[in-house]
C-alpha angles and dihedrals in degrees: 000000000000121000111269118240115217117217092263090066096244118124116248111247112257142179127205114242121203105192119190132198117348091353089081084078088074101037108021127234125278135152105250094022136270122286109230127182116241142182106244111248095025115140122240089245093053092044091053093045091053090049090053095247111147111231092232090061093067118070100173137018127199123185115196091344097310124109109241141170125256093256093067115113124239127226130196111278095027120140112224121195116196122193125193122216113267119230126191145139 
């Protein structure tokens, strides 16, 4: 999905989401991640809520390669890895 260009000619701020496991249901699957528009300063928790991702569906978050909590804020250009819980028996 290409970055969207608002009418003023400035690119909309985006992050790259790498969703794993069942979380691809919400973001899709693409080598190199999916570009998703954000509001700068939004927390991971608020971002996921606005995308309709239930909090219990995400087991681990990593921003720019570092494990973080859901209250960390996102900035344009960030890489966000989302990992679903693994079940098995």
